[in-house]
C-alpha positions in Angstrom: 140.5 78.5 79.4 138.9 78.3 82.9 137.1 75.8 84.3 133.1 76.3 85.2 133.6 77.1 88.9 130.1 75.4 90.0 130.1 72.8 87.8 129.3 70.6 91.1 126.4 72.5 91.3 123.8 69.8 89.8 120.5 71.2 87.9 118.6 68.5 89.7 118.5 70.9 92.3 117.0 73.6 90.9 113.5 72.9 92.2 114.8 72.7 95.9 116.5 75.6 95.2 113.8 77.7 93.7 111.7 77.0 96.5 114.5 77.9 99.1 114.8 80.7 97.5 111.5 82.3 97.3 110.4 81.5 100.5 111.6 84.1 103.4 112.2 87.4 102.6 109.8 89.9 103.5 110.6 92.1 100.6 109.8 89.5 98.0 107.1 90.0 95.4 104.3 88.3 96.4 102.3 85.5 94.4 100.3 87.4 91.6 101.4 90.9 92.8 102.4 93.0 89.3 105.9 93.6 88.8 107.9 96.5 89.6 108.1 97.2 85.7 104.5 97.7 85.7 103.7 99.9 88.7 107.0 102.4 88.7 107.8 104.8 85.8 110.8 106.8 87.8 113.3 105.3 90.3 112.1 106.3 93.8 114.0 109.4 95.0 113.8 107.4 98.9 111.6 104.4 100.0 109.8 105.5 102.8 109.6 103.3 104.7 113.1 102.0 104.2 114.2 98.4 102.4 116.7 95.7 103.2 118.5 94.3 100.6 121.1 91.3 101.2 124.2 90.6 99.4 127.2 88.8 99.5 130.3 90.4 98.6 134.3 90.7 98.6 137.2 92.8 99.3 140.4 93.4 98.5 143.5 93.3 100.5 144.5 96.5 102.4 141.0 97.2 103.1 140.3 98.9 106.5 137.1 100.5 108.4 137.5 102.8 110.9 137.0 102.1 114.5 133.3 100.9 115.1 132.7 100.3 111.6 132.3 97.3 110.0 130.7 95.9 106.4 127.2 96.6 107.6 128.2 99.7 109.4 130.1 102.1 107.4 130.1 105.4 105.5 128.5 103.7 102.5 125.7 101.8 104.1 124.9 104.8 106.1 125.2 107.2 103.2 122.9 104.4 101.2 120.2 104.7 103.8 120.0 107.7 104.8 119.7 109.3 101.0 118.0 106.7 99.4 116.4 104.9 102.1 118.0 101.4 101.4 119.5 99.3 104.2 122.5 97.0 102.7 122.7 94.1 104.4 125.7 91.8 103.6 125.2 88.2 104.5 128.7 87.3 104.0 131.9 88.7 102.8 135.6 87.1 101.8 138.6 88.1 100.1 138.4 88.6 95.9 140.3 85.6 95.8 138.0 83.5 97.9 134.7 84.5 95.9 134.1 82.1 93.1 134.0 79.4 95.8 131.9 81.1 98.7 129.1 82.2 95.9 129.7 78.2 94.8 128.7 77.4 98.4 125.8 79.9 98.4 124.0 78.5 95.1 124.3 75.2 96.6 122.8 76.1 99.8 120.1 77.7 98.1 119.9 80.7 100.4 120.8 83.5 98.3 121.4 87.1 98.7 118.9 89.4 97.3 121.5 91.2 94.8 124.8 89.5 93.8 127.7 88.8 91.4 128.1 85.7 89.5 130.2 84.6 87.2 129.4 83.8 83.6 129.0 79.7 84.2 126.8 81.0 87.6 124.6 82.9 85.4 123.6 80.6 82.9 123.1 77.8 85.7 121.0 80.3 88.0 118.8 81.4 84.7 118.3 77.3 83.6 116.8 77.3 87.2 114.5 80.1 87.1 116.2 81.5 90.2 116.9 85.2 89.0 114.7 88.0 87.8 114.2 89.1 84.2 115.5 92.7 84.0 114.5 93.5 80.6 111.6 96.0 81.7 113.0 97.4 84.5 116.3 98.6 82.2 114.3 99.8 79.5 111.7 102.2 82.1 114.6 103.0 84.8 118.0 102.2 84.2 119.7 105.7 84.8 121.8 107.7 82.1 124.6 107.1 83.9 124.4 103.4 83.6 123.3 103.2 80.3 126.9 105.6 79.0 128.7 103.0 81.0 127.4 100.0 79.5 127.7 101.6 76.4 131.4 102.4 76.5 131.7 98.5 77.3 130.9 97.6 74.0 127.6 96.2 72.6 128.9 92.4 73.1 129.0 93.2 76.7 124.9 93.5 77.0 124.6 91.0 74.2 126.2 88.1 76.6 123.5 89.8 79.6 121.0 88.8 77.4 119.6 85.0 77.6 116.8 84.4 75.0 116.0 87.8 74.6 116.1 88.7 78.0 118.2 91.1 79.8 119.1 88.6 82.8 121.8 90.5 84.7 123.7 93.6 85.1 127.0 93.3 83.2 129.9 94.2 85.7 131.4 96.3 82.9 135.3 95.8 82.9 138.5 97.7 81.8 139.3 95.4 78.5 139.3 98.0 76.0 141.3 100.6 77.6 144.0 97.8 78.7 144.7 96.7 75.1 148.6 96.3 74.3 150.5 99.7 73.7 153.9 100.0 72.3 156.7 101.6 74.8 160.0 102.8 73.4 162.9 104.1 74.9 163.2 107.0 73.1 166.8 108.3 75.1 167.7 105.2 73.0 166.2 106.1 69.7 168.4 109.6 70.2 171.2 108.2 70.9 171.4 106.0 68.3 169.7 108.9 65.8 167.0 106.3 65.0 163.4 106.9 63.8 160.2 106.7 65.2 158.0 103.2 65.3 156.0 104.6 62.3 156.0 101.3 60.3 157.0 97.4 61.3 160.3 97.7 59.3 161.3 100.6 61.5 159.9 99.0 64.8 162.4 96.0 63.3 165.1 98.1 63.0 165.1 99.7 66.4 164.4 96.3 67.8 167.8 95.3 66.5 169.6 98.3 67.0 168.5 98.3 71.3 170.1 94.9 70.8 173.8 95.0 69.1 174.7 99.1 69.3 175.0 99.2 73.1 172.2 101.4 73.3 173.0 102.7 76.9 176.9 103.0 76.3 177.8 101.3 79.1 180.2 99.2 77.0 178.1 95.7 77.4 176.3 93.6 74.8 173.7 93.6 78.1 170.9 94.7 76.1 167.8 93.2 74.2 165.4 94.8 71.9 161.8 93.5 73.2 161.2 91.3 76.1 158.1 88.8 75.7 157.3 86.1 78.6 157.0 82.1 78.5 153.4 82.7 78.4 153.5 84.9 75.4 151.1 87.7 76.8 153.9 90.3 75.9 153.3 89.0 72.6 149.5 89.5 71.9 149.9 93.2 70.7 152.7 92.1 68.6 150.7 89.8 67.2 148.4 91.5 66.5 150.2 93.5 64.0 150.4 90.6 62.2 146.5 90.6 62.2 146.9 87.2 64.3 144.5 87.0 67.4 145.9 84.4 69.9 143.3 82.5 72.2 139.9 84.3 70.8 137.2 83.5 68.6 137.0 85.4 65.3 134.3 85.5 62.6 135.7 83.8 59.6 135.3 85.3 55.8 132.0 83.3 55.8 130.9 85.0 59.1 131.1 80.9 61.3 133.4 81.6 64.3 136.7 80.3 64.3 139.8 80.0 67.1 142.4 82.5 66.1 145.1 80.7 67.4 144.9 78.7 64.3 144.6 80.6 61.7 147.3 81.4 58.8 148.3 85.0 60.3 149.5 83.1 63.6 152.4 81.3 61.3 153.5 84.9 60.1 153.7 86.2 63.4 155.7 82.9 64.8 158.0 83.3 61.8 158.5 87.2 62.4 159.2 86.2 66.3 161.5 83.2 65.5 163.4 84.7 63.1 164.1 88.1 65.8 164.7 84.8 68.6 167.5 83.4 66.2 169.2 86.5 65.7 169.5 87.5 69.4 166.7 90.1 69.2 164.4 88.0 72.4 165.2 87.3 75.4 167.1 83.5 75.1 165.6 82.7 78.5 161.7 83.7 77.7 160.7 80.1 77.5 161.0 80.2 81.6 160.3 83.4 82.9 157.1 84.6 84.0 155.8 88.2 82.8 157.2 89.8 86.3 160.7 88.3 85.4 160.1 89.5 81.8 159.2 93.2 83.0 162.6 93.2 85.2 163.9 93.7 82.1 162.5 97.0 81.5 163.3 98.5 85.2 166.4 97.4 85.1 167.4 99.1 82.0 168.0 95.9 79.7 164.9 96.2 76.9 163.8 99.0 75.0 160.4 98.0 74.0 157.7 97.1 75.9 154.1 96.0 75.4 151.7 97.8 78.4 148.9 99.7 79.0 148.4 102.9 78.8 149.2 103.5 82.5 152.5 101.9 82.1 154.3 105.6 82.4 153.8 104.4 86.0 154.3 101.3 86.9 156.7 99.8 85.4 158.1 102.0 83.4 158.6 104.9 86.0 160.8 102.3 88.1 163.5 102.0 85.5 164.0 105.9 86.1 165.2 104.7 89.7 168.1 103.1 87.9 168.8 105.4 85.2 167.3 108.8 86.0 167.7 109.5 82.7 165.3 106.8 81.0 162.7 108.1 78.8 160.2 106.4 77.3 157.3 107.3 75.1 154.1 105.2 73.9 153.4 105.0 70.1 150.8 103.0 68.1 151.3 99.7 66.8 152.2 99.2 63.5 151.3 96.8 61.6 152.9 94.3 59.1 151.3 95.7 55.8 149.7 99.5 56.3 146.1 98.1 57.1 145.4 99.3 60.9 145.7 97.2 63.5 143.0 95.4 65.7 143.4 94.9 69.2 141.7 91.7 70.4 140.1 91.5 74.0 137.9 88.8 75.7 134.8 90.2 77.0 134.5 93.2 79.0 133.7 92.6 82.1 135.3 92.4 85.2 134.1 89.1 86.5 130.5 88.4 86.0 126.9 89.6 86.1 125.4 91.3 88.8 121.8 89.3 89.3 118.7 89.8 91.4 116.9 87.1 93.2 113.9 85.8 91.6 111.0 87.4 93.6 112.6 90.4 95.1 110.0 93.1 94.9 112.6 96.0 94.7 114.8 94.7 92.2 114.9 98.5 90.5 117.0 99.3 93.4 120.2 97.7 91.6 120.1 100.7 90.0 119.6 103.0 92.5 122.8 101.4 94.3 124.9 101.5 91.0 123.8 105.1 90.0 125.2 106.1 93.0 128.5 104.5 92.7 128.9 105.8 89.3 128.3 109.4 90.6 130.3 109.3 93.5 133.3 107.2 92.1 133.6 108.1 88.5 131.5 111.6 87.9 131.9 113.3 90.9 133.6 116.6 91.3 133.5 117.3 94.9 136.5 117.0 96.6 134.4 117.0 100.1 132.7 113.7 98.4 135.2 112.0 97.1 137.3 112.0 100.6 133.8 110.9 101.7 132.9 108.0 100.0 136.2 107.3 98.1 139.3 108.2 99.1 140.3 109.9 102.6 143.9 111.1 103.5 143.7 108.3 105.8 142.3 105.6 104.2 142.2 105.0 100.7 139.8 101.8 100.5 136.7 104.0 101.4 135.3 102.8 97.6 135.7 99.4 98.7 132.9 99.8 100.9 130.4 100.2 97.7 127.9 97.0 98.1 127.9 96.9 94.0 129.8 98.3 91.6 130.7 98.5 87.5 134.0 100.0 86.1 134.0 102.7 83.5 135.6 101.4 80.5 137.1 104.6 79.3 137.9 105.6 82.8 141.9 106.1 82.5 141.1 107.5 78.9 139.1 110.1 79.7 141.5 111.5 82.3 143.8 112.2 79.5 140.7 113.9 77.2 139.4 115.5 80.2 142.9 117.5 81.4 143.6 117.8 77.5 142.3 121.2 76.7 144.1 122.4 80.3 147.5 121.2 79.1 146.9 122.4 75.1 146.3 126.1 77.2 143.5 126.4 74.9 140.4 126.0 77.8 139.4 123.6 80.3 137.5 124.5 83.6 139.9 122.4 86.1 136.9 122.6 88.7 134.8 120.6 86.2 137.5 117.9 86.6 137.1 115.0 88.9 139.2 115.0 92.4 141.5 112.3 90.3 142.0 114.2 87.1 143.0 117.2 89.3 145.9 115.5 91.0 146.9 113.8 87.5 146.8 117.6 86.4 148.5 119.3 88.7 150.8 116.1 88.5 151.8 116.8 85.3 152.3 120.7 85.9 154.9 120.0 88.4 156.5 117.6 86.0 156.5 120.6 83.1 157.8 122.6 86.0 161.1 120.5 86.8 159.7 117.7 89.2 160.9 114.1 87.8 159.4 112.5 90.4 155.9 113.0 87.9 157.4 112.1 85.4 154.9 108.6 85.3 152.0 111.1 85.0 153.2 112.7 82.1 154.1 109.8 80.7 150.4 107.9 80.8 148.2 110.9 80.6 150.0 113.9 79.3 149.5 115.5 75.5 152.0 112.2 73.8 151.6 109.9 76.4 149.9 106.6 76.2 146.5 108.4 76.5 147.0 109.8 73.3 147.2 106.3 71.7 144.2 104.6 73.4 142.3 107.0 72.7 143.0 107.4 69.0 142.0 103.5 69.2 138.6 103.9 70.8 137.7 106.5 68.1 138.8 104.3 65.5 137.0 101.1 67.2 140.4 99.2 66.6 139.1 96.4 68.5 139.1 92.7 67.8 136.8 91.4 70.7 136.1 87.6 71.4 133.4 86.8 69.5 132.6 84.2 72.3 130.6 85.8 74.9 128.9 83.5 77.2 130.0 80.3 79.4 132.3 78.1 78.8 130.4 74.7 76.8 130.9 71.6 78.8 133.1 70.2 75.5 135.3 73.4 76.2 135.8 72.1 80.1 136.4 68.6 79.3 139.1 69.7 76.1 140.4 73.4 75.9 143.0 72.7 79.1 144.6 70.0 76.6 144.8 72.3 73.7 146.0 75.5 75.7 148.8 73.4 76.3 149.3 71.6 72.9 149.4 75.5 72.0 151.7 76.8 74.5 154.3 74.0 73.2 154.5 74.4 69.8 154.4 78.1 70.0 157.4 78.2 72.4 159.2 75.8 70.3 158.2 77.4 67.0 160.0 80.5 68.1 162.9 78.8 69.4 163.7 77.7 66.3 161.6 74.0 65.1 160.5 74.5 61.7 157.6 76.5 60.5 156.3 74.1 59.1 155.7 72.4 62.6 152.3 75.3 62.7 150.7 73.3 60.3 151.1 70.2 62.5 150.1 71.7 65.4 146.6 73.0 63.6 146.0 69.6 62.6 146.6 68.0 66.2 144.1 70.7 67.7 141.7 70.0 65.7 141.8 66.1 66.0 142.2 66.5 70.0 139.1 68.5 70.2 139.1 71.8 68.3 137.0 70.7 65.3 134.3 69.6 68.1 134.7 72.8 70.3 134.3 75.0 66.8 131.0 73.1 65.9 129.6 73.6 69.7 130.8 77.0 69.4 129.3 77.8 66.0 125.8 76.1 67.1 125.5 78.3 70.0 126.6 81.6 67.5 123.6 80.3 65.2 121.2 80.0 68.0 122.0 83.3 70.0 
């Protein structure tokens, strides 16, 4: 559990911040003037005269600008001004890893940009300080269809998280949590060599894992393979635990409708017992307790593990790299079988990428946030023009153009949509290649090359082909097989104070149990968790939940 990143920002600064934030920008709403939502029925096609909006931004490693360009003069800023009459001024830009710290300093200074991205903790404090606009009215009247579509795909809880006291106080920076749920990948060349069935049941999967460990699936005559790799943080075990209806580290509803912590439920004990049995019989890496996720993945790329929980894109990386060592390595994605035949529900945290886009209190043209978002979505996700793609997304000599966009939101079903949209063409029964996005056309062409014998594109076929990872995730989405974290607000103070100790307690207990401690230790862990702050946190969480 991360600590609130602006805990040092005292709410006692509210009055001074409000005065500082609302006193200088020429585009701010004058006292007594009507809100934009009351005077506007449609988004302006173009502002004339142009308006200026300020923001703070981040960039990723590798970003590059053509000679003469910079964060305030580039193809995106020029396009936004020429097409919409919006001059975007970045008052600062830092590396993504430094963004939260920089925003903390900005909030403490009181010199806020017009539109900016904040974490859930910052979001809550800005609202309590009265420093951000209520966007309810302009969203209802002016939000473009593309924005509404992407927010709907992200899940109802995402918009709910942006509501405070019944008001929409920010626009979620939607994320990729849903299509990033764990996908079960199995080496099918090993299945064939050992004459094993595909994993349709948990018993099938257990048989496969045991055989991959004990029957020399790679045929090298050595006892050097493991069936299933997990890491010391157990992140790779979440998919397996979900198959037991156990949900580690998130808040779920119990039978009475109250929220309870997934890690302390009886289902978790059953999942840990299964992992313990696998560890005792040598089916798990004996050194998992000291290996991080990168080291665990090396077992896969080096051809030492045959069952892997990854994402729908894992066919490209890391599984594609296993073919560098063994060109015959063949992996396929499967739905995770459950322990009892009931549908597996895949856990995920709130489906946002870091936080919420907010508008500073008093900004006159607050509706411009939707113009900026619509341009981003229409360019990055819904564009079919190769020329526009090369201009604003990715040029042959610069694949970082998209980073220049001042405001973004990610499409939660972006990658699975690639699978959906090229599927008719791959099946040969229809589809129109010209209606694909440039990225979709590139994936389709790569799969065609693979089908014609070019093994370099095996990964694209494994992830996006007819029987790839996309097919599995598409079915999960259609069946709504998600178990989202029900705690969707900023961490409560009691969480900040006590959750780090509970996280450490859980990690130690789970690792010891998997490595052979009596399974009854689970009850001891639960008791310790409750008395070490868990009960206090649970009460606070449910107090929030009943009032939200």
